[in-house]
Residue, then its C-alpha position, 0 to 999 in steps of 0.5 A: m770410208t777410212t784412209q788408213t796410215t801407219g802413223w802421224k809422221s806418214a801423215f805429214t810426208a805425205f804432203l811433201d810428195r811430188r804430185a801433192l806440189i802438183m796439185l797445189f798450183l792446179g789448186f791455185s789456178a782454180g781458186v783465181p777465178i771464184l771470188l772474181i765472180f762472187s766477192s770481188l765484183s760484189l764489192w765493184l758493182g755495189e761501188a758502180g751504184i747497182s742494187k744489192s739484190a742486182v749484185t746477188f744475182f750476179s752469183w748465179a753467173a757461176l752456176g757453171y760449177s753447178f751444172k758442169f755435170v752437163w758437159a762434163p762427158l764432153i770433157d772425158e770422151l771429146p779429143v781436142p785436135f791437135l792439142t790432144k795428141a801433144l799434150g793428153r786429153r786432160r792436159a789439153w782441155l786444162l789449157i783451153a779452160q784457163i785460155l778462155i778464163v783469161c780471155a773472160i776476166s778481160i772481157m769483164a775488165f773492159s766493162d764499166p756497169a756504172l754506164g747503163v744496160t749495156h755495159l752491165q749486160q757486157m759484164a754478165l756475158g764475161a761473168v757467166l763465161l768466166g764461170f763456164s770456162a772456170a767450171t771446166q777447168d775444174i772438170v779436168i784438175d778434179a778428173y786429174r787428181i783423182e786419176l793421179a794417185e791412190t785412194q789413200m793418196q786422195t786426202v792428201l792431194a785434197a788437202t793440199y789442192n784446197a790449199g793452192y785454192r785458198i792461196g788463189m782466193i787470197v790473190a783474188g779477194a785481198g790482193a784484188l781489194f787492195l790493188a783497187a784501193y790503192l789505185g783509189t777507187a772506193k764507195g763513193n769514189y768508183i773509178h773504173d780503171a782501177w777495177k779494170w787494172t786490177y782485172l786485168a793484172m788478174a787475168a796475167v796471175m792465170l800464167v801460173g796455171i798455165v805454165t803448170t799445165l804445159c809443166i806436168r805429164e799426163p797421168q797413166v789411166d788403162r781406160v776402155p779404147k773407143h773408136y768412134l768417128r770425127s763426125d760422131y764426135f761433132r754430132l755430139v756437141a752440136v746436140f750439146f748446143v743445141a739443148v744449151i741453147s733451146f735453155v737460154l731461149s726458153y728462160i728468156y722468153s719465159g720471164n715475160l710470161v711470168a712477168s705478165i703474171t705476177e703483175q696480172f695478180t700484183i703478186q709481191d711475195t719473196f717466196a712467190l716471186f722465189c718459186f715462180e722463178a724456181l719454176r722458170f728455170i726447172g721448166s727451162g731446164a725440162i725444155a732443153f733435156a725433152i729437144g736434146a732427148s729428142l734429137v738423141k732418139m731422132g738419130a742426130v747422135n749415136k746412140q751408143m756414144a751418147y748413152e756411153t756419154w751420159v748415162n752409164p756413169v750415171a748408171d754406174f753409180f746407182r748399180r754401186y750404191g743401190l737405189k735408196l743409198a744413191l739417192v740419199l747420198l745426192l741428198l747429202i751432197g747437194f744440201y752439205r755446204v747449203s749453210d755455207i755458201i749462202a752466207g758468203v753470197i752476201s758476205n761482202v755486202f755485209y761488211q760494207d753495210l757495217n762501214f768496214s772499209k776495203e782494206q779492213i776487209a782484205e785484211a780480215v776475210k782475205v788475208y786472215g780468212v783464207i790462213f786460217s781456212l788453209i790451216g783448217g784444211f790442213l787439220g781436216g787432211l790430216l784427221a780425214q787420214k786418220m779417222n772415219i770421214m763421216k765423223l768428220m764430216f758431222v763435226g765439218a757440218v755442226l762448225t759451219c752452221s753455228t759459225n754463222l752465229i757469230f756474225i749476229g754478235l758483230v751485227k750486234s757489236g754496234e750501238k743502238l740507235a735512236a729514231v732519225e728525225v727529218r726537220v723540213a721546214n716546220q714539220v718534223y719526221q721520225a724514220d727508225t733505222d735498221e741493223v746497218g743503219y739504213w732508214k727511210l721515209n716519205v714526205p708531201s711534195d708540198v711539205l718539202a716545196q716549202s723550203k730549200q732544204l732538209q736537216v736530219t738529226a741522229s743519235y745513239l738510244n742511250s741518252d748515256h752515251a758519250t756521243q752528241p746527236v749529229q746534224v746534217s743538212m741537205p740542199y735540194l731544188t724544186a721544179q722551176q718551168g723550162s729552167t735550167q739548174l745547177q747545185i752543189l751538195p755539201i762535200t762533207s755531211d758538215n761540208t767541213l774538210n780537216v787536216a785528218e783527212q788530207d790524205k783521202t779523196i773527197v767525191v765531190r757530188g752536184q744536181y743537174v735539172g735541165a734538158a738531155l747532154q748533147p754530145n758536145q756538153k759536159i759538166v765540169l768543176q773547177i777548183n784552182d783554176q784546174n778542171l774535172e770533168a763530173k760523171l753524171e749519173s741518169e738521176g740527174v745527179f753528177t760526181a768528180a773525185i778531188p783529193a782533199q789536199q787539193l781542197i783544203q790547200s784551196p786559198a778561197h775554200i770554192v768549188s765550182a761546177v759549170l755547165m759547158q758547150d765545146s769551150q763556152a760555159l752556159q751555166q755556172t754555181t758555186h759552192v763555199y766549204q770550210v776547212n778546220d786547220q785543228l786536228i780533230p779526231g773523227q766522228n763516231l757518228d756520221v750521216d748520209i743522205q742521198p740526193l732528193a729527187v726534183i721538187d714538184g711543189s704542184s705536186s701532191d706525190m709522196i718523196e722518198v728520203s733516205g739515207k745511212v747513219i754510220k756507226p762502228y762495229s767491233d774490229k774484234w768481233l770481225y776478225f774473231a768471226i772470219i778466223v773461226d768461220n774459215l777454219a770451220a770452212g777449210l775443215a769441212g771442205a778437205a773432208f768433204i772433198a776426200f768424200l766425194s772423191s771416194l764415191t767416184s768411179v775410176s772409170f767415170t772420174a771426170v763425169q762422176y766427180a762433176i756430178f757431186s761438186s755441180l749438186m754440192t753448189l746447185t742449190p746454196k747458189i740458186l738460193g744464195g742468188y736471193s740472199g740480197t733479197i732475203v736480208t732486205n725483208i728480214g734483215y742480217p741477223k735473221f738472215f744468219l739465224m735462218t743460215t744456221l737453222i738451215g744446217i740442222p736438218i744436215l746434220i741428222l742427213v750425215v748420221w743416216v748416211a754414215k749409218l747406210l753405208g756402213e750397212h752397204q760395206q758389211q753386204s759388200v763383204q758378205k758378197d766377197d765372202 
């Protein structure tokens, strides 16, 4: 497990090889799609008002990366009509995968998740297709990399591939966030067109990979020629799709069974629900496998072909390493990156919850983070050439799990808050905030009906703190039989604009109560004789983005909301706001209150009042955490890729590496889908502590594997002698 070189000079010059440059560009192509499913998509969905739990569940769209071993044999064996003859086996499939990636990103671009379930389903379809096609691209690139050079060169190719991958992540991460922010979208000011053009730009970026594919040469590998009929290949593909469809149908329809069981027994425990979902997933996979195996047994495909396609690669791995060592290796592969990936799924939502802007996230996470990830990958590539891979993997495992503790420090960098006071009529309620400022409480409807607004007071726990308590008011509507009501909410927390905010865009919110709007009806906001159509959400809240400068320059400082039917005004309300001409520093503390539902005074129901106290967190902690975490991840990633490549047989390149890389992300991504739910229940500090503790058994596993591999190599040498 050690790669030998003649010295540090040769280690450095190896990175200038033409093959390393090829892997740099192909790595870039592979790095673009991943963040368009994970972090960039999570920000998009968060701005569109999709719940935190639903956002993290979208990470399951990338499970194609974890199950690519299922169709990897088809990629390894199946020729593509016309393209295989023109481009070669690897390049043909690479071109198809890249074209599908462009199509998938475009589908996501034209989906607006804020418009409801249908559009959200379209977004999910595009995300699943993107995950599938990106995973297919990875299968081909990994096989191409292993076939491109000898074993001694693999660490260099792994490092340059990782560097290109990270550069692609910069473009799809920081690039996408900067572009989306430039086009005007933000949390509280969601603009679908901004995200649409951002994702279309990312689709255009994939031309780098397409051009590279058309320019490179097919690797020369001695393979045993196989002579199967074209119909054999078609039948093999048909069986594969039947198995996939059976999995999808089983998973969909088993959802009703799980829902009925959990409802009947009123199961609300998060871990229990996770176990049910895991059993549902495993059961659907077992059904798909049984159907596929039955079709093979019935003679639906050439049995010898099916055996060579799916069984031989697995049998070869177990034959080379033995049952015990092979199982332990698979265990290590499956859990090595669990700490890193689980924490990564929730990362962008975490930064948003800490009130960092999209621009700050883009700069810290997607620029500095990725740059230091490149440095870590380069360092890992160099060290992998000079030292035992298992020792380097141990160092990487220690770093990747321990660096998650730094994020606890980032959470703690914000000052502690006192309990929030909510005053309604003559009643005063208190609600504790969580570590990032969220709070909620239930207030009886009859109490809320006694007033037209509530007042929220927030302050720091330390009474000596220089910042004064902040008081924010929120008006609300009460039910009136058969009447239509309109109101505009305060345009900022204190309903006052100042010159420091003149370059911002203000999201003006209001509420509508009444019958559902007809196609010829709409709500329009009017200011300075200009009309802006508002977007009405399902809860009756309507929003419209207005440049702050336009609001400040308005002579009357009045904004109106009008219910229009065709060109006729049916109902109108006005709202007066204040403008402070003085340049005042930004508030150290602020409160955001969610609009309340319509209050029915005759009801005894409890109404949830919720919001968030907005406080600053340390920029220095953010940059420190991101730099250290990504440096560790880059080093560990380069070592791990080289490790996986060393386990792969050239006879089954695509299939075996696909199995390893799929297993590498399967468990972390399944668990990562629940990261939002876990955070909701235990909070961020305990979550990051949990991800650190998960890494301890991994260290033991690395030591065990190193011992078993050493014994295996000694036995192999003795047999050769």
